C-alpha positions as a printed NumPy array, in Angstrom:
array([[  5.719, -15.361,  -5.534],
       [  2.655, -16.063,  -3.132],
       [ -0.617, -14.488,  -3.781],
       [  0.247, -11.927,  -0.907],
       [  3.034, -10.993,  -2.601],
       [  1.139, -10.509,  -5.563],
       [ -1.011,  -8.388,  -4.127],
       [  1.709,  -6.054,  -2.413],
       [  3.291,  -5.509,  -6.083],
       [ -0.113,  -4.629,  -7.351],
       [ -1.163,  -2.164,  -4.898],
       [  2.359,  -0.504,  -4.799],
       [  2.084,  -0.393,  -8.852],
       [ -1.129,   1.664,  -7.94 ],
       [  0.193,   4.098,  -5.458],
       [  3.335,   4.577,  -8.006],
       [  0.975,   5.552, -10.795],
       [ -1.137,   7.774,  -8.49 ],
       [  1.826,   9.872,  -7.234],
       [  3.127,   9.753, -10.992],
       [ -0.071,  11.1  , -12.177],
       [ -0.032,  13.578,  -9.379],
       [  3.551,  14.791, -10.006],
       [  4.622,  13.575,  -6.076],
       [  7.473,  11.959,  -5.038],
       [  5.439,  10.776,  -1.496],
       [  1.648,  10.471,  -0.586],
       [  2.453,  12.464,   2.23 ],
       [  2.929,  15.495,  -0.162],
       [ -0.8  ,  14.839,  -1.443],
       [ -3.444,  16.702,   0.536],
       [ -5.85 ,  13.65 ,   0.378],
       [ -3.376,  11.198,   1.816],
       [ -5.167,  10.689,   5.26 ],
       [ -8.672,   9.252,   3.507],
       [ -7.056,   7.747,   0.308],
       [ -8.632,   4.499,  -0.176],
       [ -5.222,   3.522,  -2.644],
       [ -2.695,   4.258,   0.286],
       [ -4.832,   2.09 ,   2.717],
       [ -4.996,  -0.896,   0.161],
       [ -1.379,  -0.672,   0.107],
       [ -0.8  ,  -0.338,   3.82 ],
       [ -3.427,  -3.29 ,   4.026],
       [ -1.351,  -5.309,   1.506],
       [  2.373,  -4.744,   3.153],
       [  0.483,  -6.414,   6.602],
       [ -0.994,  -9.37 ,   4.874],
       [  2.283,  -9.853,   2.803],
       [  4.186,  -9.395,   6.45 ],
       [  1.723, -12.007,   8.175],
       [  1.102, -14.369,   5.097],
       [ -2.595, -13.984,   6.279],
       [ -2.358, -14.955,   9.798],
       [ -4.292, -12.887,  12.588],
       [ -2.461, -10.995,  14.741],
       [ -0.732,  -7.448,  14.672],
       [  2.367,  -6.129,  14.19 ],
       [  4.969,  -4.061,  16.725],
       [  7.115,  -1.846,  15.334]])
């Protein structure tokens, strides 16, 4: 597992822990989801894991 995958796993665990504490199945059910720092870190770690740290964007 590389450093990007490790960060992704850590941030995914953080999101799941938050959802469990709030008794939610999804971040979208949370009233704070738009400004949530935990969710922002998770999203960033997904991008970094996909790009392996290279610059540039993604087209979905």
